[in-house]
C-alpha positions as CSV (number, residue, x, y, z in Angstrom):
1,S,5.8,23.8,24.6
2,T,8.2,25.6,26.9
3,A,11.2,24.6,29.0
4,R,10.6,24.5,32.7
5,F,12.7,26.0,35.4
6,Q,12.8,26.3,39.1
7,P,11.0,29.5,39.0
8,L,10.5,32.2,41.5
9,S,7.0,33.2,42.0
10,P,5.5,34.8,38.8
11,S,4.4,37.6,40.9
12,V,7.9,38.6,41.8
13,R,8.8,42.0,40.6
14,F,12.2,43.6,40.8
15,P,12.6,46.6,43.0
16,Q,12.9,50.0,41.4
17,P,16.5,51.2,41.4
18,S,17.7,54.0,43.6
19,V,19.1,57.1,42.0
20,G,22.5,56.2,43.3
21,A,22.4,52.7,41.6
22,A,21.4,54.3,38.3
23,A,24.2,56.7,38.6
24,R,26.8,53.9,38.9
25,M,25.6,52.3,35.6
26,P,27.7,52.9,32.5
27,A,26.4,55.5,30.0
28,K,24.4,54.2,27.1
29,D,26.3,55.1,23.9
30,T,24.4,53.3,21.2
31,D,21.6,50.9,20.8
32,R,24.1,48.2,19.6
33,K,26.4,48.7,22.6
34,E,23.4,48.5,24.9
35,R,22.5,45.1,23.6
36,H,26.0,43.7,24.2
37,S,25.8,41.5,21.1
38,D,28.0,41.0,18.1
39,D,25.7,38.3,16.7
40,P,24.0,39.5,13.5
41,K,21.1,37.3,14.2
42,S,20.5,38.7,17.7
43,S,17.9,41.2,18.7
44,V,20.1,44.0,17.6
45,N,18.5,43.7,14.2
46,A,15.0,43.9,15.7
47,P,13.3,47.3,16.3
48,P,15.2,49.3,19.0
49,K,14.1,48.8,22.6
50,K,12.7,51.8,24.5
51,A,15.2,54.0,26.2
52,G,16.5,52.4,29.3
53,G,16.1,48.9,27.8
54,G,14.3,47.3,30.7
55,G,10.7,48.3,30.6
56,K,9.2,47.7,34.0
57,Y,12.3,45.7,34.9
58,T,15.1,47.7,36.5
59,L,18.8,47.4,35.9
60,G,19.1,45.7,39.3
61,K,22.1,45.9,41.6
62,V,25.6,46.3,40.2
63,G,27.2,42.9,40.1
64,D,24.0,40.9,40.2
65,S,25.0,39.0,37.1
66,S,28.1,39.1,34.9
67,G,26.8,37.2,31.9
68,G,23.7,36.2,29.9
69,T,21.2,33.5,30.9
70,F,20.2,30.3,29.3
71,L,17.6,27.5,29.2
72,D,18.5,23.8,29.2
73,G,19.0,23.0,25.6
74,G,18.8,19.3,26.4
75,D,15.2,19.7,27.6
76,P,13.0,18.0,25.0
77,N,10.4,20.7,25.5
78,F,12.9,23.5,24.6
79,D,12.5,24.9,21.1
80,P,15.4,27.2,20.3
81,D,13.4,28.7,17.4
82,E,10.4,29.6,19.4
83,K,9.6,33.3,19.6
84,R,7.7,35.2,22.2
85,I,6.5,38.8,22.4
86,D,8.4,41.0,24.9
87,P,5.7,43.1,26.6
88,D,8.3,45.9,26.9
89,D,8.2,46.8,23.2
90,G,5.7,44.3,21.6
91,T,8.4,42.7,19.5
92,A,8.9,38.9,19.1
93,Y,12.3,37.5,20.1
94,K,13.9,34.1,20.4
95,F,15.1,33.3,24.0
96,D,18.7,33.7,23.0
97,E,18.1,37.1,21.5
98,L,16.2,38.2,24.6
99,A,18.9,36.9,26.9
100,K,21.7,38.8,25.0
101,F,19.7,42.0,25.3
102,Y,19.2,41.7,29.1
103,K,22.8,40.4,29.6
104,G,24.3,41.9,32.7
105,K,21.1,43.6,33.7
106,F,19.2,40.8,35.4
107,T,20.1,37.4,36.9
108,K,19.8,34.3,34.8
109,Q,16.8,33.1,36.8
110,A,15.1,36.5,36.5
111,V,15.3,36.5,32.7
112,A,14.1,32.9,32.6
113,E,11.1,33.8,34.7
114,Y,10.4,36.8,32.5
115,W,10.4,34.6,29.4
116,E,8.3,32.0,31.1
117,Y,5.6,34.2,32.7
118,E,5.6,37.6,31.1
119,C,6.5,37.0,27.4
120,K,3.5,35.8,25.4
121,A,3.7,33.2,22.6
122,V,3.4,34.5,19.0
123,P,0.0,33.8,17.6
124,K,0.2,31.2,14.8
125,K,-0.8,32.5,11.3
126,R,-3.7,30.6,9.8
127,S,-3.0,29.2,6.4
128,Q,-4.9,30.2,3.4
129,K,-6.5,26.8,3.2
130,V,-7.9,27.3,6.7
131,K,-9.2,30.7,5.9
132,E,-11.0,29.4,2.8
133,G,-12.3,26.4,4.7
134,L,-11.0,22.9,4.7
135,K,-11.9,20.9,1.6
136,G,-12.2,17.2,1.8
137,P,-14.4,14.3,1.0
138,T,-18.1,14.4,1.9
139,V,-19.5,12.0,4.5
140,A,-20.9,9.8,1.8
141,E,-17.5,9.7,0.1
142,S,-15.8,8.9,3.4
143,V,-17.8,5.8,4.1
144,K,-17.6,4.6,0.5
145,P,-15.0,1.8,0.3
146,K,-11.9,2.7,-1.7
147,Y,-11.6,-0.7,-3.2
148,V,-14.3,-3.0,-4.3
149,V,-13.7,-6.7,-4.7
150,K,-14.2,-7.7,-8.3
151,G,-17.5,-9.4,-8.8
152,S,-18.9,-8.4,-5.5
153,A,-22.4,-6.8,-5.4
154,Q,-23.7,-4.2,-3.1
155,K,-26.1,-5.5,-0.5
156,A,-29.7,-4.5,-1.1
157,P,-31.5,-3.0,1.9
158,G,-33.8,-5.3,3.9
159,K,-37.5,-5.6,3.2
160,K,-39.5,-2.9,4.9
161,L,-42.8,-4.2,6.4
162,T,-46.1,-2.5,5.7
163,D,-49.3,-2.9,7.7
164,E,-50.6,-5.2,5.0
165,D,-47.5,-7.5,5.3
166,L,-48.5,-8.3,8.9
167,D,-51.9,-9.7,7.8
168,T,-52.7,-13.4,7.2
169,D,-52.5,-14.1,3.4
170,G,-51.3,-10.5,2.9
171,P,-48.7,-9.4,0.2
172,L,-45.7,-10.9,2.2
173,A,-47.6,-14.1,2.9
174,K,-48.2,-14.5,-0.9
175,E,-44.6,-13.9,-1.7
176,V,-43.5,-16.5,0.8
177,A,-46.0,-19.0,-0.3
178,A,-44.7,-18.8,-3.9
179,V,-41.2,-20.0,-2.9
180,I,-42.4,-23.0,-0.7
181,P,-43.0,-26.0,-3.0
182,Y,-44.9,-29.1,-2.2
183,F,-44.1,-32.8,-2.9
184,P,-45.9,-36.1,-2.5
185,Y,-44.0,-37.2,0.6
186,K,-44.6,-39.4,3.7
187,K,-47.8,-40.7,2.1
188,L,-49.2,-37.1,1.8
189,D,-50.3,-35.6,-1.5
190,K,-48.8,-32.2,-0.4
191,F,-45.9,-32.0,1.9
192,Y,-44.8,-28.4,2.1
193,D,-41.0,-28.1,1.9
194,I,-39.9,-25.1,4.0
195,Q,-36.4,-25.4,2.5
196,G,-37.8,-23.2,-0.2
197,L,-38.1,-20.3,2.2
198,L,-34.6,-20.9,3.6
199,K,-33.2,-20.2,0.1
200,H,-34.5,-16.6,0.5
201,P,-32.9,-15.2,3.7
202,K,-34.5,-11.8,3.3
203,L,-38.0,-13.4,3.2
204,L,-37.2,-15.6,6.2
205,N,-36.0,-12.5,8.1
206,A,-39.2,-10.7,7.1
207,V,-41.4,-13.5,8.4
208,C,-39.5,-13.5,11.8
209,A,-39.9,-9.8,11.9
210,V,-43.7,-10.1,11.4
211,M,-43.9,-12.6,14.3
212,A,-41.7,-10.5,16.6
213,K,-43.8,-7.4,15.9
214,R,-47.0,-9.4,16.6
215,Y,-45.8,-10.8,19.9
216,R,-44.0,-7.8,21.3
217,K,-47.3,-6.1,22.2
218,M,-48.5,-9.3,23.9
219,G,-45.8,-9.1,26.6
220,V,-44.5,-12.5,25.8
221,T,-41.8,-13.8,28.2
222,K,-40.7,-16.9,26.3
223,I,-40.7,-18.4,22.8
224,A,-41.0,-22.2,22.5
225,A,-40.8,-24.1,19.3
226,F,-40.9,-27.7,18.2
227,E,-38.2,-29.9,16.8
228,A,-37.0,-29.6,14.1
229,R,-38.5,-27.1,11.7
230,G,-39.9,-24.9,14.5
231,F,-36.3,-24.1,15.5
232,L,-36.0,-22.1,12.3
233,F,-37.9,-19.3,14.1
234,T,-35.2,-18.7,16.8
235,P,-34.6,-15.2,15.4
236,V,-38.0,-14.2,16.8
237,S,-36.8,-14.7,20.3
238,I,-33.6,-12.7,19.4
239,K,-35.6,-9.8,18.1
240,L,-37.8,-9.8,21.2
241,G,-35.0,-10.4,23.6
242,V,-36.7,-13.3,25.4
243,P,-35.5,-16.9,26.0
244,F,-36.0,-19.6,23.4
245,I,-37.2,-23.0,24.7
246,M,-36.7,-26.2,22.7
247,M,-39.5,-28.7,22.6
248,R,-37.9,-31.9,21.5
249,K,-38.8,-35.5,20.9
250,D,-38.9,-37.6,24.0
251,G,-35.4,-38.8,25.1
252,K,-33.4,-36.1,23.3
253,M,-32.6,-33.8,26.3
254,P,-31.3,-34.3,29.8
255,N,-33.3,-33.2,32.9
256,A,-36.5,-33.3,30.9
257,V,-40.2,-33.7,31.5
258,S,-42.3,-35.4,28.8
259,S,-45.7,-34.9,27.4
260,A,-48.4,-37.5,27.0
261,P,-48.2,-39.5,23.7
262,Y,-50.0,-38.0,20.7
263,T,-50.8,-39.1,17.2
264,K,-48.7,-37.5,14.5
265,E,-50.1,-36.0,11.3
266,Y,-48.3,-38.6,9.2
267,E,-48.5,-41.9,11.1
268,G,-47.5,-43.3,14.4
269,V,-47.5,-42.0,18.0
270,D,-44.9,-39.7,19.6
271,S,-44.3,-37.5,22.6
272,I,-42.3,-34.4,23.3
273,C,-40.3,-33.1,26.2
274,C,-38.7,-29.9,27.6
275,Q,-36.3,-29.3,30.5
276,K,-37.7,-29.1,34.0
277,D,-36.6,-25.5,34.4
278,A,-37.9,-24.4,31.0
279,F,-40.9,-22.4,32.3
280,T,-41.9,-20.7,35.5
281,E,-45.4,-20.0,36.9
282,G,-47.0,-17.0,35.2
283,D,-44.8,-17.1,32.0
284,K,-46.6,-15.9,28.8
285,V,-45.5,-18.4,26.2
286,V,-45.9,-18.5,22.4
287,L,-45.6,-21.9,20.7
288,L,-44.2,-21.8,17.2
289,D,-44.1,-24.4,14.4
290,D,-43.8,-24.4,10.7
291,L,-47.3,-25.8,10.1
292,I,-50.5,-26.6,11.9
293,A,-52.4,-29.6,10.6
294,T,-54.3,-31.8,13.1
295,G,-52.7,-29.9,16.0
296,G,-51.4,-33.0,17.8
297,T,-47.9,-31.6,18.4
298,L,-49.1,-28.2,19.5
299,C,-51.7,-29.7,21.9
300,A,-48.9,-31.8,23.5
301,G,-46.9,-28.6,23.9
302,I,-49.8,-26.8,25.4
303,E,-50.2,-29.5,28.0
304,L,-46.5,-29.3,28.9
305,V,-46.6,-25.5,29.3
306,K,-49.8,-25.7,31.5
307,S,-48.0,-28.2,33.8
308,F,-45.7,-25.4,34.8
309,K,-48.7,-23.1,35.5
310,A,-47.7,-20.9,32.6
311,Q,-50.0,-19.5,29.9
312,V,-49.9,-20.2,26.1
313,V,-50.9,-16.8,24.8
314,E,-50.8,-18.0,21.2
315,C,-49.9,-20.9,18.9
316,G,-48.2,-19.4,15.8
317,C,-47.5,-21.2,12.6
318,L,-46.2,-20.3,9.2
319,I,-48.8,-22.4,7.4
320,E,-52.3,-23.5,8.4
321,I,-54.2,-26.4,6.8
322,K,-57.6,-25.3,7.7
323,A,-59.5,-28.4,6.7
324,L,-57.8,-30.5,9.4
325,K,-59.2,-28.2,12.1
326,G,-56.0,-28.1,14.2
327,K,-56.9,-24.6,15.3
328,E,-60.1,-25.8,17.1
329,R,-58.2,-28.5,18.9
330,C,-55.5,-26.1,20.2
331,L,-58.1,-23.7,21.5
332,K,-59.9,-26.5,23.3
333,A,-56.5,-27.7,24.8
334,G,-56.1,-24.3,26.4
335,A,-54.3,-21.9,24.0
336,T,-55.6,-18.4,24.2
337,A,-55.3,-17.9,20.4
338,V,-54.1,-19.7,17.3
339,W,-52.6,-17.8,14.3
340,G,-51.4,-18.9,10.9
341,F,-49.5,-16.6,8.6
342,I,-50.3,-18.4,5.3
343,S,-53.5,-20.4,4.5
344,D,-52.9,-23.6,2.5
345,D,-55.1,-22.1,-0.2
346,L,-52.0,-20.0,-1.3
347,M,-49.7,-23.0,-1.4
348,T,-49.9,-23.8,-5.0
349,T,-46.2,-24.2,-6.1
350,A,-45.5,-27.8,-7.1
351,G,-42.0,-29.0,-6.5
352,M,-39.8,-30.0,-9.5
353,M,-39.5,-33.7,-9.3
354,S,-37.1,-35.9,-11.3
355,E,-38.4,-38.8,-13.4
356,N,-37.2,-41.4,-10.8
357,Y,-38.6,-39.5,-7.8
358,V,-39.6,-41.8,-5.0
359,D,-41.5,-41.1,-1.8
360,D,-38.9,-42.3,0.7
361,G,-40.1,-40.5,3.7
362,K,-39.9,-42.1,7.1
363,P,-42.3,-41.6,10.0
């Protein structure tokens, strides 16, 4: 950085002296005398200036200046140790050294402008390390944590889906079926406990990824799911970037419209509801649930979506119990398609029951 002045124009050049003006100047005895300096650190120790000492600058008029020049030492931008190359002889000087050399020859302002506009900064020497190339950590080493918490394990990468994983009863479906146990519950011989899948977050994420990939190419505008286990598939709507609509039991939401009553898989009659602004005409909707058995819940949902003049492009479920023919009922109710990721044939993992296990399920 450099100190600033109230400069004359950089294009200002001093007039060439007349023969008479030069004749009035004192004779140059020695180089030391010419520099007017007794300071051993001044430019007197630098290589001698050319004869005449001013280069393209002239001596000016007699009496133009009686002393040296200076820069404002209080200016934070002023560096007293900075050196610049005098174009007159190609040698680097500090400002004080240059000012002492030109003392009495030019005005203070002229020398300051000469320093500011004519003298060039000394090129910085590159260090040996820069010449050899900077040596530092690799990109991999940079992102590697310096400290590792004791006992912490590095996260394994997520499961990468294959084309076969997208298929019903494919490799991923079999892997998921193995972690979902069944229990005798709610007077059913086999009640599939989806809590088993929730204990394996990577598998749950993979299932949601399969669904998202399936529905992305269908142009789905909304994902709707049934209370409560259908809500586990909210990540599908997040992956697709479309709204998620809750289909809840009647009386659980404000500003709602309800379906007609339907018979549940277990026992009893129920109805579902959604909010009055849940769907708009022309929406392409996917209905999701954890399981399709008789299809009663899904059919109620289909009728609700149709009441908004929207389309159910598919009913999607994690598990399908084929013997109960819920798929056929849903298609008859107006669903364009019905898809199950796992057939109940693969659900062979019996739950671990204690000796005092009791079926305490409620309708």
